[in-house]
N, C-alpha and C positions, 0 to 999 in steps of 0.2 A: 578731493579724496573719497575713494569710493568702499573702500573694506579696511576696516582695524583690525590689527590684532590687538587684544587688550592684554595689560599687562599691569594687573593694577598696583600700586603705586605703593610702598612702604610705609604710607601716609594716609593710610584708608583704614575705615573702620572696619571694612566686609571685603569675601570674594566677593566679585558680581558675576552673575551668572547671564548672558547675554545670549538669550536663543533671537531666534530671528521670525518673529512671531508679529501680529499685531494686535493692538489693544484695541479692548472695547468700546464701543460709545456708553457712559454712562455709569462705570467703573471708578470707585473713589481712588485716590491717590494709591492706597497703600492695598488695596486688592490684589493677589496673586495673579488674577488674569490682564493686569494691567503692565503689559510685557513690551518690552522697545529693543531697538537692533542697532548695532552703526553700522549697517550695511544698507546700500541705496546712493542715491535717489533712489524710489520705484517710480520715477516718470522722468519724461524727456524732458519736458517743462515747466518754470517755474512762472507764473503771469501774477506779479505783485499791481493790486488794482489799489490807485489812492483816493480817497475820498475828502470832503471839507470837512465831515464832523461824523461821529462813531453813528448817528441815527441813520443818515447816508448812508454809512457801508449797511447799516442792518438792513433797510430797506432795498437795496440790492442784493443782497444774500436771499431776505423773503423771493426776490423775482426769481431766482432761481439763478444769477450769476459768479455765487462764491460759492466754493466747497469753505474755504475755512475764513473764519474771522479774527478777527486779535483784539478786541476791544471787550471788557466785562459788560454782559447785557440787563438792563435792568429791569430791576422786578415784574415793573409793567408787561415785561416779554415771556418771563417764565413760563405761565399755564398754558398761552398757546405752542408755545415752544415745545415745549413739554408734551402737548398730546399731539404733537404732529410727528407721526413713523419716520417723517424722512430728515427730521433736526435730532443730532445729537447733541443736547445739554451738556455740559460739564458740570458734576457735582459742584453744591458749594462749597467754598474754603478761601480762607486767605490770601492774599495775591502776594509778594515780593515787589520793591521798587519799581516804579516810580513814586506808585501809592504810599504813607505813611503805614508801617506795620500795625501798631499800636494805637490806638486814640482813647484817654480815660479823663482821670483825672488828678492831680497831685498835688503838694501841698509845701506850704514853709516852715519849714520846721523852726529857721531861728524869728519868726514873728512872736511878738509884745503880744496877741492878739491873746491866745492860747492861757498865756498865765492871766490875763484881765479876768477871760474864764473860770480864774481860779484851776485851772490845771496849764502846770508847766510842763512844756516836754522834755525840757535838758534836767540834767542830774546836777549842775550849776559847776561840773568838772569839765565843759566842752562837749558832752556826749545827749546824741538826741535820736530819736524813735528808743524809743529803748522797751524792752523785753523783760519785764518783773515774772521770769518762769517759774520762781517756788509759788507765787501767788498771784497770778493774771488776773484776778478782779480788785486786787488792792487800790487807791488812788495813788500809787509810784507807778502803777501802771496806765495812769489818765490819760498820754498820748496813745498808747497803742488801742485804747476803750473808745479814744474819739474819734481815731480813723477806722475802728470796726463798725461804729456806728455809721460813720458815711457808708460804709462799704454795704451794710444793711438796708440803705434808702435807695439803691440802683439794681434792680433786678437785671443782670446781664444778656439773660436768655430773652427774658420777654422783650429789651431795648432792644436788641439785634435781629426781631423776628420780621419778616417780610412786609407784615402791616404795619411795623414801625421806623424802620430805618429805610431810608430813600436814599437814595436811586437803585443803588445796587445789593443791597442786603449785607449782612455783615455774618462774621463767626466770635460767640462770649468767648472770651478767655480771661484769665483768674492770676496769667503772669506776665509781667514786660517783653512777651515773645510772642510772636506771632504764630498760628499753626503751619505757617510755610518756612520755618525756620529749625534748627533742630539744635537742641534737644524742646521740641515745640511747646507752646503755651498751650497746655490743654484746653479744648471748647468744654467747656462748662455743660454737663452733663451726659459728656461720653467717659472714657475709661481706658487707656491701652492697657496690654496683657505685659503681665511682668509685674515686679515689685517696685514699690514708688519708696525714695528714701525717708530717713524716720529725722532727718536735721542735721545726722554725722555729717564730718566733712572726711572721710577718710575712706580709700579705695587705693586697691590694688591692683599696679599698671599689667596691664593683658591677663585678667582674671576674666573677662567673657562679657559679654553684650551689655550696657545700661540700657533700662526703659526710656525710649523716647517724649515722656512727660510724667506726669505728676496723677495719679489716682484720682478719680473724684472720693473717693474716701478718704486720700491726705488733704484733699480739699477745706471738706467739710470737719475735720479738726482741727482746722487753725483756729475757730472761733469757742473756748472753752465754756461760751452760754450755749452755745448749741448740743454741746456733750453733755452738760449738767443737766440739760432741760430735757432732753432725748429727743428732740427734734427729726422731724422726718428725714430729712440728709441723713442722721444717724443710726435712726431706726427702724428705718424705711419703711413710715407710715403710709409713705406717698400711694401713689397706684401703683400698681405690681406692673415691670416691666417683660416679664416671661419667668417659665418658672424656675425657682431660685438657685437648680443646679445648675443653669446655663444662663446666670445673670453676669452680667457686667459688676468688675468690680466687688468680685468677692475670691479672688483665687489668693493663692497660700500664700502668707505675707504682705498683701496688698494693704491692710486695715491696721494702721499703728496704733491700736486700743485694742483694750478684752473683749468687746462686744462686737460681735458680725455687723458688716454695713447691711446686708440683704441687699434688695432689687428695688429698682425704682422705675420711672416712664422716662425717658434718655431727655435731656432737656427741662426737666420740670425741679431738680434742686442744682447746686455745687456753693461755689463758694461763698460763705458770709452769707449763704440763701437759701430760706426754707422753706418755700412754696412762692406760688406767684404773686403777679403783684394786680390782679382783678379781684372780680367778686369772690366773697369768702363766703363757703359753709361752717356751721361752728360756732361759742362762744365768742363774741368779738372781747379782742383783749388779752387771750389766750395761745399759745402757743401749739394749740392740736386742731388748730383750725387748717381748713383744704383752702388755696384758695387758685382762680381761674389763669390765664394768660390774659394780661394786662399792657400796660403802656410803658412798661417795667418802670415804673416807679408807685411801693407799696400804699396801701391804701388803710388811714388810720384807724388803728385796733388791729390791724391783720399780724399776725406771726415775726414778719421784719421789720414794722415800725415797731412794734414792742420791743425785738431786740437792740432794737437802735437805741430807743427810751433806756432799757436797760444798763447798755453800756456807758451811755450819757451819767447814769445815776453811779454805773460803776469807778467813774471820772472821777465823782465829787462836784459834777455842773450843778445835779440836783439830787433830791434824795429822794422823791415818790413820782409816782404817775397816774394820771387818771386810772381807771380800771376799769374803762372799757374802751377809752378811745388810744391811751398807751401816752396821749401829748403829756409832757413835764410839768408838772408841779414842787412846791418848796426848794427855789431854787439858793444854791450857792451865795451868800451874802458878798462874797466878790467879786461875783458873777452881775449883781443886782448894783451894787456900787458902779459898777464899771457900763456895762452897756451901753447905755444913753450917754456916757459924758464925753466931754469932750477931749482930745490930748491930742499933743506935734510928737511925730518920730524921732528917733536922734539925727536925722536930716531934715530937720526943720521944718515936714512936708505936716500940715495942720489937717487934723480928723474931728469930724463933729460925733461921732460915734467908736462904740468899739463894737460895730458889728465887723463877720467877716467879710474883706475883701476879697471877691469873688469875680475872677477874669476871664469872662467867657467869647471865646472864639463868638464873630458876629454870623458863620453860616451851621447852617446844619451838616452833617448831624450834632458837633456839640455846640451848637447852640440852642437844641433841644437837651440835651443832656443835660449843660449847665443848668438852666431855666430848670427841669424838673427836680435835676436836684434841690437847687434854692428852696423850689417850692416845698419840697419835704423839709428841709431844717426850719422852715416861717412854721411850716404847721406842726411842726413838734414842738416848738418852743412856743406856740400862740396862745399859752394860757400864762404868761408869765407877765407880771405885774406890769401895766401900761403898755401889754401887749407888741405889737407892730412886728416887723421882721427884723432878722438877726441879721440876714444878709444882703450886704449890699451890691448889687453886680457891677461891673464896668463890660463893654460890650467894646469888641475892634478887633481888628486882623492883627498879624504879625510884625506890624510896624508900630502902630499905635499899643499894646498890649508889650510890646517886645523890653520893659522894663523889666519884665518879669526875670529875663535872665539875667539882669544888671548888676553885681552884686559891686560893684563901687562903691566907696566908698560912701556911709550919707544915704545907702540907694539897697540896705537889705532888708528893714522893716515897710515895704512899702504894698505887699501882697498876700495872701494868705491863701488862694486857692484859684490854682488855673486849670481848663480844660488840655490839655496837651495832644499830642501826634508825632508819636515818631518815627521816622525811616528807619526801615532794619536793614543791613548790607549782609550778606550772608557769605557761607551759609550757616558759620557761627558766629550768629546774629549777637546772642546774650554775653560776649565779653567785653562788648560795648560798656556792662554795667559796672566793671569796675569805674569805667572814665564815669559815670553816674550818678554812682553810690555812694563811694569809699570815702574817706574822711579828707586824704591828703588830695582831692580834686575839689573840697569846698573851698570858695575863695582865704585867701589871706583876713580880707579886711572883715568875714565875718566870724562869731565864737565858734567853731569847733575846733578842737583841739584838733593837735595832727594837721590842721588846713595848710595847705603846699601850693593850692594854684596863687599866680600872682594877676592872672588875667583879671580883668574885669568882669566877662563874660565865660567864669567858670564850667567847668564839666560837671559840678555838681551845686546846683541852683537850687538844691532845696531842702539841702545841709541835713544829708543823711549820714549822722556821725555814729557809726554804730560799732563798737572794735569787733565785735564776733560776727559780723557779716564781714569786716574788712577783711578777717581772717580765712573765710569763706573766698572771697573773693581771689583776694592774693593766691591760694591755691590754684582757683583755677583760670588766672592768667598765666601760671608762670607753667604750668604743666604744658609738654611736649605730645602727650599721650589723649587721644581724640577720645577715649572712653572715660579715662578722666578725671577728664573737660567735662563729658556730661554729667557727670555724677557730681562734679562740685557744682555743676550748674542747676543741676535739682536741689541739690543742698540748696543752693542762696536763694532757691522758687522758694522750697521751704518753708525757708527760716524768714526770710522777707512776707511771706503770703500770711505768718503768723503774726509778722507785725504790723501787717496790713500796711504799708509803709506809700503805697499809690493806690490808690482805684482806677485797675486796665480793665476796661468794657469790651471792647472787641476789637476785631480787624476787617478791615473794609471786604465787603462779600466780593466773590468772581466765580463769574460761571462762563464758559466760552463755547461759543457755535459754532456747528459744524455742520454738514450734510454727514447723513448715516452711510450712505453708498462712499464714503473716504476709510477704506480699512488703512490699518495702521497708528489710527488716531493714539498718541500717548496723552496720557494726562498728569502731565507732570508736579509737581510740589509748586505751589506760590504761582504758579503758571495756567494754570488747565491745560486745554489745547493750542494755546498758541505758544509752541516750544520748537526750537530746532528740529527734536528727533521726531515730531511729527511729519514736518516738511519733508525731512530725511526718509521717513519712513511709510510717507504716505502715496498711495495706487488704489485702484479702484476697488471696492468692496467684491470679494466672491463669494457672501452668504448674505448678502442682504439684495433687494431685487426694489426700485424705490418704488412707490405708491403711484407717484406723478411723475412722468418720464415725458412731459414735453406733447402729451398729446387730448385731449378733452374726453374723460371719459367719467361714467358715473362715481367711480369711488373717486376722481380729481378734476373737478369740473373747470379748475381753475385754469390746467393744464397744462403749468408751469414745470420747468424740467429742471427734476433734483438727482440728474445721473452725474457720476463725477466728471468734472470739465465741463458740462451740460452736453453731454455724450463722447465729446473731445477725453478716452484713457489715457492719453500724453499729458495732460498738462493739469497741472495741480492751480487751481485759481485763487489766491491769498489777498482777502482783505486788508486793507491800512488805513484805521481812520484817521488818519491826518498826511499833513507831506511836508517830505525832509528837508531839511534847514541847509544839508550838506551830504554826500555819499564822499569828501573826502575825511578819510580816517581821521586828521589830524585834528579836525573840527566841527564833526559829531559831538553831538551830546547822548551824553551815556541817560537823561531822561525823555528822550526825545527817541518813541518808541520806532519812528517811520527812520530816522537817521541811521539804526542798527540793525532794523530786521532784513536788510538787503545785504550792508555790505558782513552782515555776519553768517552770510550764505557765500561770498566770498570769499572769505580770508577764514584760515583755520586756527585754533590755538594750540597751544602746546598741548594742555591737557586737557581732558573733559570731566564731567562730572554724570551719576546717576540722574535720571530727572525725576526719579524716587527719591532716594535719599542724597541729597546734593555732596553730603561730607564722603561721599563714598568717589574717590575720585582715581581716575588713572588715566597713561598716557595716550593724548591721540595724535601726537606726530611723531613721538621717540618711540622705542622699542624697549630702554629699560631706562630707571629712575633711582636716584640713592639720596641719601642727604647726608652733614654730618657735620660736625663745630664747628671753626675754625677760628681762634682767637674771640670767642662768644656770640658770633656770625654763624647763621646757617647759610651752609651751600648745597645746591642743589645741583647734582653730578646726574646730566640727561647726555642719553645717547638716541640721536635720531632716525628715524627709521630710513631705512636704507630706498634710495631711487623715488625720492619725492621731488615734486616738481611742479615748476610753477604752470598756469595755465598756458603761459604760451613756449612751453617747453623747455626752460631753463631749470637747471636743479637748483633745489631747495638746499641749502647746508646751515652750519652754525653760523658763519656769520651772518646771515638772514637772521636768526633767530635775534641773537646779540643785536643787530641793528635797531630788530623792533622794537627788542624790551625796553631798549636805552630812549632810543628816539621817543616813541609815545610817551615814557614816563616824564621827557623833558617836554614835551612842547603837544599835546594834548590834554585832554577832559579825562582819557581812559587807561593810562598808565600807572605804574607802580608807587610813583612818587618818591620820596628820598627813603623808604625801605629799600628799595631796591639799591645796591651799593656799587654792584659792577655786574659782568658775564665777560667771560674769559673762553675765547674757544679754545681748543684743545692742540697741540701744536701738532704738526704733522697730520690731524685728521682737519675730515669736511662733513663730521659729524657729531661731534663729542664737545663737550663744553660743560663750564663752574657756571653757575648763578649764585649770587651772592646777596643774602639780605642781612638784614640789619637784624642783632639783636636774636632772642631764641625764647618763643612762646608758642603756642599753639598757631594764632593766628600769623605770628612770622612762621612757621614753620611750613605751612602748609601754601601761605599768601595767594590766595587763589583770587581774591580781585586781581591781582597782577597775573597768574601764570593762565587762569581760566579764564579770563575775559580781555586779555592785551590779544589783540590779530597779530598772527607774523603777516608780517607787509614784505615784500621783493624790495632788495636795497639796490636793483640795477634799476628800479626804475624811481626809488625815492630820494637814493643819496645824492650830495650834490658834488659834481666833476665827476661822474662815472663813464669811462671810455667802454666799445664795445666788449672788450674781454675784462672788464672790473678793477683796472687799475685805475689809479687819479690822475690823472692830466693836468689839473690847472686847480690847485686844495688851494690856492692864495686869491682865488675870485671872490666879489661878493656875494656870490650865490653861497658859498662857505662860511667868508667871512661875519658875512651879514647872523648866520644862524649862531657861528660860534660868538657873537657877541653877545646875543641872548643870554647864554650862561652865565656871563658875567657876575650877574646881581645873585646866582646863585651860590651858596656857601658849600665846599666840598664839605665830609665826602658825600657824595650824591652827584647828579644834574655835574660832573666836571666833562670839561674837553679828553680831559688823560683819560673817560674812562670810554670815549671812542677807537682814541690812538690804541689802548690798551688791547682790545679787542680788536684792534684790526681794522676796521672800520670809519666811516667820515660820516660828518653830522646831514641829517635830511638837508635838500634844498630850499635854500630860504624861500624862492621861486613857489614850493610845491606846496608849502605849508600852512600858505594865506590861505584866508578863507575863500579867495576869489580864484582861487585855483579850482580847474572843474576838472574831475576825473574824467569823466563819461565824455565831454566833449571833445571833438576831433581839434588838431593833431595827439592832442593828449595820448586819451585812449591808456590810461594810468590805471584803471581801474582790475586789477589785476591780481591774484590770489594763486591759493595753493587748492581752496575750498569746494563743496561738492556741486555748486554751481559757479559758474563763467559767466563775465558778459561778455555776450558774441554777438557781431551783427555784421551778415555778410562776409568780408574777408575780413573784417577787424577783428580783433582780441584786445579785450579791455575799455571799450567805448561801444557806445553809440544804439547799447541796447533801452533806453528808456524813448518814451512816446516824445518825447519831446527833442530827443538825443545830444540831453545834458542832463544834468543834475539838478537841475530846477524845473520842478514840474509843478506849473504853473495853476491855480483852481479861480473859476471865474464863479464858485458858492453856489445860486440856487440856476444856472444858469445850465449846467450840466451835473450831476451827483457823481460824476468820475472824474476828475482833474489829470491823470495821467495813469500811466501802466509803466510795468517794467518786465522786462522777458528776459528770463535768464535758461542756460540751457546747462542741462546736469553735465559732469564729469563724466558721468558713467559712457555719455553715448559720444564722445569727444575725448581721449584721453591718448594727442599723439605720440610718439616717442619713437627713435633709430638710434640705431648700434651702427659702428662702422671699423674695421680695420683696416689697414695699408702694410701690405707686407710682402717688403722686396728678396729677390733673388736674385745672383749675378754670375753671370760665367765670362769666362776673357775671350777678346776677339780681339786679336790685332793690336793698335795702339791703345784698347781701351776693353770698356764690359757691355754686350747686352745684359741691361738688366727690365724684370721683369717685374711690373707690381702689381700685385695680387690686392683684388677691394671685395671684401665680404661687409655686403650690408643687410640690416635687418628692420624689418617695421615693429618695434617693440611695443607698442600702444595699442588698441582696442578699433581703433579704425582705420579704413584704405586710405592712404596717400599715393601718390604721386608722386615720384623721388628724383632727384635731381643729384648724379658724381660727379666733380670735380676734382682736379689736381691742380695745383698752382704752378706746378712745372707742365706737365704732359696735358692740361687742358681740358676736356669734357671727358668722361667717360663714360657717361650713360645719361639721358635724357627721359625725362615724361614717362618710366617705368612705373606703370601699376604694381604697389606693393599692398595685399591683402594683408591685415593685423597677423602679427605671427610668423609671414612669411620671412625668405632671403636670396638672396641674387649673387653670384659671383664674375666679378670681372676682373679682365687680363688685360693688362696693356705696356708693350714694351719700348725701350727707348737706349739707346749707346751713348755713357757716358764715358768719360775723360776725366772727371774730377770730382771730388766730395759733393754731395748734392742731399738738402735735406727736402724733402716733399710734402707738402699738407693737404692730407684730400680731407672734401665735404660734401658731405650728404643732406640734402635738403627736402623735405616734406613738405607738399602742398596737400590743402583738402580738395578732396576731389569733387567736391560740389561748387563747395566758394571761389576756390584757386590759393587761397591763403598762404601764406606760407605760416605751418606750424610746428614745425620739426627742424631743427640743425645739430649736425655733430661732427665735429673735425679727428681726423687720428693725422699723424706725424708719422714718417720716416725717415731714417740717415744712412744714407751711402755713400760711404768713403774707399777712394780709392788709392793703396800705397802698395811698398813690396816690405819683403822680410830682410833683414842685415843678413850681414854675412854669418856670423852666429846663428840664424833662423829663426829673431826673434819680431816682433814688432807689437806697437803697443795703438790704439784707435779708442779716443776718450769721446761719446756719443753721450757724455750724461746730461750735457745740456738741453739737447734735444728730447731722446728718450729716456734716459737715467739709466744706460749699458754703458760699460767700460769694459774694452777686450785687452787682452794681455796675453798674445803668445807664444810661446818658448820651446824650444824642441824639433824646431820645422825645419824645413826645406830653405836652406839660403838663398840669400837675393834671387827671390822671387817675385812676381805681382800677384797682389791678394785685394783682395776688398771685402769690407765687411759690412753688415745691413742689419739694421735693428729696429725694430718696434715697439712699441708699450699697446698690446692690444685688448688691457681693459680689465675689467673681474669678470667677464663671461670665458668660461673654458673654451678654447679652441677646439675647431672642429675635426674629429679624426683622432683627439684622445680619451684616453679610457678615466675611469675613475679615480681618483685620489685616493690611497691609501686608507684605509679606516682610523681612524683616529686623528687624521688631518681634513686642516680646511686651507682652500687657497685661496690669497687673498689677491692677487696680481698676475697677469700673467703677461710675456713677454716674447719675443721671436727673433734670433739672433742668425745670421747666415753668412759663414766664411767659405769664399772661393779663391781657387789659386792653389791652396794647398790642402792636405788631408791630413796629415802627420804635425805629431807632438801636441803641446798642452796647451788650454786655453784657460789663464783666467779669466773668470767673468764676476765684473762685479756690479750689483744693482741698487743705484741710489733709489729709495721711496718711500714717502710715508706709513707706506703698512709694515714698514722692516722694523722689528721690536726682538726683543729678548727672547731666544727658543724659536724664531725663525727658522724655517729652512727651507734652502735654495735646491728644486730639480730639475731634471729634464728627462721627455719623454721618447724613450728609444723603441720605436716601430720594429723592432726585431725579435725583440725579448718575448716569453711565452708562445712559441712555435707562431711568429707572424704574430700575433693578437695584443702584443708591444706592450709598455709599463712603462712606470716612472721610476727613475732612478736619483738616487742622493748625490750632489756635488760632495766630490771631497773636500779635505781639507778645509770647511767652515770658518769663516771668523766674519762677525760683526760689528761693528764700530760706529756706535748711534742708530742712523736710519739707512746706512749703507751696509750691507752683505757681500758675502766675497765666496766663489767656490769654483775649484777644476774639473774643468770638462773634457773629455778628448775632442781634439779639434774634428776628427772625424765626424764625429756626431752632431756638427756644425754645419747641417744642410738646413737652413729655415725649418727649425730644431726650437718647439716650443718650451720655454721655459718658465716655470711656478714657483709663484712663493707660497709657502702653506706654513701654517701654523699649528701646535697639538690642540686637540679639543678640547682634552681633559690632564690631568696630572698625569706627573712621568709615574713610570713603572720602576719598581726598586729594589733591593734583593735588602737583605739585615742580618748580620752574623755577630751571634753574642759569645764569649767566651769568658771564662769565669776565673781565678784562682786567688783558691783554689778551687777546683772543678766540681766539687761537690759541698754542699753548706751544712757544717758540725753547729750542732749549738753555742752559742756566745761567741763562737769565732769568726774573725769579723771576714768577710769576703768580697775582693772586687771583681764587679764585671763593666765588661768595655761593648758599647755596640759599636757594630759599622755597618752606614748606611750607604748602598752605592746606589747611583742615579743607572737606570739599566737600559733608558730611552735614546732615541738619539735627537738632535744632539742631547750629551749628558753637560747635567748642571749640576752643582753642591748641592746637595740636601741641605734644609737648616730647621731650625726646629726643635721640640724637644723627644724623646726617645723617654717611657714609662715600660717601665717592670712590674710585673703581677706576679705574686707569689701564691701560688695556686694552693690548698683550695681558699685563701683570703682573697678578698679584694681590693684591690688597687693596690698602691708599690708605692718605690722612690721615682723620680725621674730627673732627667740632665740635659744640659741643653747642648745641641751640636755644635761642633768645632770642628772643621774641615772632613766633617761628616761623620764626627765618632764623638762619643761620650763615655762617662766612667762614674757608677756608682757604688756605694759601700752596703754589702745586705749584713745582717748580724742576726 
């Protein structure tokens, strides 16, 4: 697919402007210069080179053998890459999956250890994570104060600095949403334009754009202590960033407090962060100190260390702190009595003390995060009687620490803190909060009021049970308005931030390298330069000349070649940091990039999304889309683009789409799962369908993990038991029944065999969905799609495009850094297509008929073809004819016939270089020999072959007659003129009557293009002084998909006939009669409106008629019955 007309879906949040231009290297995602286009590819070939490791890929990039890489660059490379003008390194951002989106620390709200310290996080009624907003410093709000203390002990900006966070750096965040998702978790120290929520969860649908993140000022005001102490974040006593009038974060309405935030150095401050974590200047133990960047863990006596101490004091754990170091003193008697005493939890597990049980993942950066926070807490409590630690760590992996997620009976109170990592699926990743943070999603075995999750591994393992938060999240998940979703999500961010419910710290860093000589680089959110739009838009840069061009110079002593393609402007070289497991779409792993980065270029998806704003979604394979609610479920009404083709020249239709969605739902890792209920092609249409998803919410409405990411695959390649014409020849074979049996264990609705039969398709081949089925190897050659690149090798389409000739790309480790490669061909440089018509005409001759067949063949593709035309009755028509793109040829062959005959002509197009068969089409015509009756009538039914039936009356009696007809397709016949304004042709036919020239022919056409409002016309070349014109058939009738009309027999001498439809509303006339005709005050007057359809064909007007009484606006209305209705005016 090479050029897409973007029709923004009704579910988008903004109108997309898609210019054809190039993104500039180094631009942030939201920079106006970071533009993208749906036009492409910009090169003839895509060479994917596979490596054993990311380092092997990077080394080959530096050696000048790649244009684009796919793996995040380590911090160790940033300096040298940024200083090399021939390298373009994307700005730092947080990635999407497969890496986790957010890392941090969360807590067990149901732990009894908190109460043993003198702070019960619950209210005794099953609610935890409370916020006592009237008095935020009260002991009743001790849980929030405890968590706010934890938050001050991790400086997120410093911890994620390149000098601290290895290997790929990171982006500091304040919420459970990474910057790559919308609304984004705002990186600390930055603030988007616009206004931020104040915690209210109200929003008027379609009232305007919503901000994409929380303002920094909002984050700062989460902490009442920072507000009351006038800390640097709140009063801007930190380093000024720029002149106050242009500071980030000072926009109108952005600060939900009475004083202005002011200006600060970007990255110095943020949520629960007053200043840096390094060496401080000023008086120790005060909030006015200014501290340098450190390792992410504040020093004793620094402002944030002191703020943590104050929060523990507010929580009632201690009553004072050292005036210099801020270490806690005068501890709560409950804390002192319990901290070192043994106990046994309700599951029977003994513990030697009431220290915090901190579960720390044993790999960096979570290992460093957990140890750093543990050391801070131990230092804060170092002055307690008896001294010693207050945190007991346990290190492990997901298997050894998995009990954190286990809330089966007796396993609730077995941990207190955990270093988490969440993988976030988008674009609306925040919707998972409802399953993570809602009371109902906590375990029924725990203490939460409203707990309803019966699973031992519940959605809410931290027992966040807060009624206010439940209400906001309920609104967030129930809305079907994307702007309202953003508003509710921001409100939840704001409220949960005040609770300090978790301690999100960072999103992993992502910087992707490419050559500066690559034009068209697109910096996609969460992906950097490694995204399909870069591959689609990439081409040699017209505005940059590399310093190094393969020749040793004083500026380039290495002599490395950093030109696009290594000097070959036709090929983009794309590095892959790993080898694929398979290219079989049914077995591809969505978390193995090498599995999908090739097949994503082979297959199209039904929808696509902006790389800048993933919530802005538009039709990719479709012309139009809308949605509605049916029985509580969301139904997408989709119409495909016209003339879509698979790489092998066959047509893409609605059954292909339904087959793809159903088959990949049931038999792959990348489908829609149970959310997709059905896909139903529209009867008598090859492009329209209804796709139904379970339920109604924003994610259900969009369903973009399904519609965006599910490839559309050709059913003529993947279905079981399909013959050449698409029919089912042996549906009971094991290849079908074995696949059907796999559905047996899956409950309905969803994943039922009836879903396939209702869609008019079959299940996929059992043989082909196996991992062992190699789509690239011969003779399978099954890697066929409709995407921008094709797998083409010599005279083979769909296979042989890898260096190994198969999906297996072996790698020998250190013996060669390049494991293998795949070479894809741009569809723009090879998009074959043919059209063919076969039009017969007959002349009586002796005992039979001389029938002349006219063949019109056109090259509808964009590549030259050598074309053969054959006729199953007449044999060869033309052989080896070279047709350039857009060219047409005509051929005539005559034969003598005495009986009715149906001819099928076939045009085959062959690649001029490889001689491979790359395009084919057929055209069928029917000749019928008969005679009129004594009454001058005859009936010829050719519906089964061409869709045409002809009934002649009033003609010459007892005369030999022949009737030929052909369906010439949707292309207007040569020699005919413009269809009337306001009418659109949908299908053309040709009818030729020989032997008689008088009488009337009633012609009936049965075709899927027929519907209410369709008109039947014929071309009369004698009209308009010989210029010709289209004439409406007389006495039109429509029944289902059949339309009939009367034609003069004299006109049927090879006459083109057209099915046309009105393109707009019908014209009408309106007559109003009132009795009495004049209005008199307080006297009733009856007025009747009569509305008549003056268009052809006419239909009965329906709807309402409204009466306006001037000068007053508005008036009564009535409902039309038989085109009339009456109102009474007084």
